[in-house]
N, C-alpha and C positions, 0 to 999 in steps of 0.2 A: 132415122134412128128410132127405135121403138121406145116408148115410155115404160119405165119400170116403177112400180109402186113400192116405196120403202117406208116402213113404219117409223114414226117419229122417235120411238124409243131407241131404235137401232142407231139413228143419227146422233142421239144424245150420248149413247155409249161410245161411239167412235170419237166424239169430241172430248169426252172425259179421258179416254185413253191417250189422246194427243197431249192433253194438259198434264197428265200424270208423268209423261216422258220429258216434256220441255219445261215443266214447272211454272207455266204461265196460267193466267186466269182468263185468257181471251175467249170470247164467244165466236165460234166459227160457223160460216155459212157452208153449205155442202160444196160449193165451188172452191172454197179456200182450204178445204181439208187436205187435198192432195199435196199442195205446196207446204203446208204445215208438217205433214208426215215426212216429206223429203228433207225438211230442215232439221229433223231430229238427228243428232250425232250418235255415234256408238255403233254397237252391233258387233259382228265378228264372233271370235271364239271367247267363251267365258273362261278366265284362268282357273285352273284346278290343280290340285296336288301340291307336293312339296319337292323342291330340288335341293339336294345336299351338295354343298360346296366345301371341298377339303383344301385347307391352306397348309402346306407342308414346308414352306420356306419364306423368309422375309421378302417383301416386295409387294407389288400391286397386282391383284387378281381381278380380271373382268369376266363376269358370267352373265349370260342372257337368261333372265328369269321372267320374260314377258308373259309366257303362257303358264306360269305357275302362281298359285295363290299365295305361296310362302316359300322362303328359302332358309335352309338350315346350314349354318356356317360352322364347320369343324376346324378349329385351329390347333395345329400340332407342329409348332415351330421349335426346332431343337436349339439347345444352348450348350455352353461348355461346362456348366456346373454339374457336379455329381456329389455323392456322399463323401467321397474322398477329398473334396474341396473344402469341407467344413473347417472353419478356423483360419482359412487363408485370407490374405489381404491383397488388394490391388496395388501393384508396384510397376510403374512404367508400362501400364496397359495390360499386364498379365497377372494371373493369380499366383501368389507366391506363398509357400508354406511358412508358417510361423514355427518357432521352436522355443524351448525354455532356456533361460540363461541363469547361471549361478554366479553371483558376484561375491567375491571373498576379500576384496581389498578396496580401500577408498579410491575414488577416481570418477571419471565421467564416461558413461557408457551409452551407446545408441541401442535402444531397445524397441525400435520401430516395428520390427518383424517378429517380436517375441510375444507369445500369448501368455507367458508367465515368467516372472522374474523372482528369483530367490536371493535375498540379501542376507549375507552372513558375514558382516563386517565386525571385527573385534572391537569392543567398546573400551578396552584399556582398564586402567586401575582407577577406582574412585578416589579422588583427592582426599588425603587425610594427613594429620600430623603437622608439624611445624619444623622449619629448618632455618638456621642462621648462617649467613654468609659473611665472612670477615675479611675476604681478600678478593681481588679481581680475578676473573676467570669466566668460564662458560658453564652454565648450570642448567640442567633439565629439571624444571619444577612442575611438570605436567601432573605428577601424582602427589603434589604437596598442596595442602589446603591453605597454608600460610607461610610466606617466606619473609624472614627478617634480614634486611641488608645493613651491614655495619662495616662498610669498606673504608679502610684507612687510606691516608694519602691525600695530596692536594688535588689530584685529578677528579675525584668524586666518582659516583656511580653512574653508569649509563647502560644503554641497551646492550652494549658489548659484553656486559658482565652476566648476561643471561643466555638462555637457549635462544635459538634463532627467532622464535615467535614472541620472545619477551616473556615477562612474568605473567602468571595465570591467576585469576581470581583476586582474593583479598591479599594485600601485602602491607607490611610495615617497614618503613625506611628509617633507620636510626642515624644514618650518616648526615653530616652537616653539608656535604657537597653533592650537588646533582649537576651533571654536566649539561652543556648545551644540547637541546633536543634529546635528552637521555631516554625518555619514554615516548618519543614522537611516533605516532601511528601504531602503538601497541594495541592489538585488537582483542586481547584476552583479559585485560585488567578489569577489576570491579572496584571495590572499596580500597582506597589508598590512605594509610595513616603515616604522617611524617612526624617523628618525635623530636627531631633536632630543631634548634632555634635558627633556622635558615633565614637568610635575607636574599635580596636580588643580586648580591655580590657572590654568594655561595651557591645559590640555585640559579642556573643560567637560563637564558631565554628559551621559549618553546619547550620547556621541560616535559610537559604532558600533552602537548598540542596534538590534536586529531587522534587521541587515544580513546579507548572504550571505557575509561574510568567513570563510575557511576556516582561515587561520593568521595570527597576529599576532606580529611580531617588533619589539620596542622595547627595544633593548639599552642605552639610556640613560634610559629612563623611570624616574622616581623614585617616582611614586604615581599611582593611577588615580582618576578621578572616579566619582561615583555612576552606577550603571547603565552602566558603561563598555562592556561587551559583552553586556549583558543580552539574552536572547532570540535570540542568534545561533546558530541550530540547526545550522548547517553547520560551526561552529568546532571544530577538533580539537586545536589546540596553541597555547599562549600562552607566549612566551619573553620574560620581563622580568627578567633576572638581577640588576638593580640596584634593582628596585622594593621599597621598604620598607613600603608600605602599600596595601592594597586597600580602597577605600571600599565602602559598602553596595550590594548587588545587582550587584556588578561582573561576575559571570559567571552570575547567576541564570538558570536555565532553558536553559543551553547544553547541550542533550541529547547532542551528539556530542563534547563536550570530554573529552579523555583526559589531557593533560599540561599542567601549569602550572609554570613556572620563575620563582622570585622570590628576594628577599633580605630577608625580613621578620624583624626582630629586636625591638628595644625597643618598637616600636609594637604588635606582636602582631597576631593575627587577632581583632580586636575589633569589626569592623563587623557590620552585620546582613545575614545571608543571602547572603554572597558566592558560595557554591557550591551553594545549595539547588537540588535537582532537576537537578543535573548527573549524570545517571543512569549514565554510564560513566566518569566522572572517577576515575581510579585511581592517578595518579602526581603527587605534589607534591614538587618539588625546592626546598628552602629553603637558600640559600647563606650565610645569616647566621652569624657566629661567636657570636651571642648567642641564648640560648633565647627563643623567641617564645611569648608567652602565648596561651592559647585560652580565650575567655570562655564559650563554650558549645558542647557537642558538636552541638547541633541545626543549626549552620551547615553541617554536612555531611549533613544529612538528605537522603535520596534519592540519595546517592552511595554507592559501594562502601565508603567509609571508615566509614559508619555504617548499614550494611544487613546484617542477619543472612544468613549464607551467602555473603557476598562479602567482598572484602578490597582495601583500597587500600595503597599503599606511600609512606611518607614518607622522603625522602632528606635527611639532615643531615650536618654534619661529624662525623667519628668521635668526636671529644671530647664531643659532645652526645648521642649515641645513648642512653646510659643515663639521662641527665637527662630526655629526652623520655618515656621509658618510665614514669617516676614523676611527671611533672609533672601538675598539675591539668588535668582533662578530657582531655589527651592520653593519660593512663594509662587512662582509661575505654575509649577506642577500642582501645588496645593490649591491655588485659586481656580485652576482649570478643572479641578475635581478628579484628576487622574492619579492623585496621591493623597492618602490620608496619613497623618502623623500621630502615633500613639506612644505612650510611655512603655519602656521596657518593664518597669516595676509592675508586678501583678500579671504579667503575660507569661506564656509558657517558656519564653526565652530568658527570663530574669536570671536564673542560676545556671542554666545549661551552658557548659563550657566557659563560664564567666571568668574563672580563675586559671584557665588554661588546662584544667584537668578534665578529660572527657568523662561524661556521665552516660553510661550505657543503659 
């Protein structure tokens, strides 16, 4: 084999070309160059151009783009929505047209598929004026601002003497007799004023139980029946400045009740659970000149008078303040710090309702 003279520069150029392809820094002898060149991968056709791929339906599309430098994907997937579907809602997997609904009467309506609802419910008459009822019967008092009840007879007044929903708003009751559960569950009551000198023998149990009464004024009331205002969750104030005894459960569960005005002395606070769970009841005004006994502190359970971290206020005549601080069970509440005892004299309650005449 003949010898061929190759310039050194040519060999160096070949070695540089090999290294530029394989990325190595190896120095090659002429005899190694052939193997190094064979080891270099690649070659073939250089990808050029762009291939357009059109997708016209849902699914998976496989396209060979090996020989292309880039691929342009055009997506044109149809759907069921059009301009006419505007405002529709999906119901049971389909687009359903909405519509307008005109409501002209009280009631319950399904407006799920309505894009507009027009409410045109008559509002009735604004309550005004006063009306006095002097005999039993059924009365519609929806348009009356104040109703005065003066029903004669031993039976007394009851819900039966009113329209089906019971009296509405503020009412005044002149009768001495109120039947068992007379206003039980009346949901439209507000301020109730009782002018008669009723006792628990003429005003029967549960008289206003579970009603919506917000304030009760009975400035001649002498005693209350069982469950008198039990469960009246809207009741905030009870003014009974001559009442000498509260029967069991009188105000139990009145969760909004804050103020009770009474005149309890010799009979004491001895019934069961008069104030239990009156959670914001924090003001008790007792106008009696005689120390009232307290048979158990638990009757104030759930009230600020017997709840750690809270405090109720007992207002009594100044001559009795120190006696209450040391009296049985009262002293427990006082020493626990859950009750303070203040004189009525000089307070905002000194003259209000004191003589049985309401001061508005």
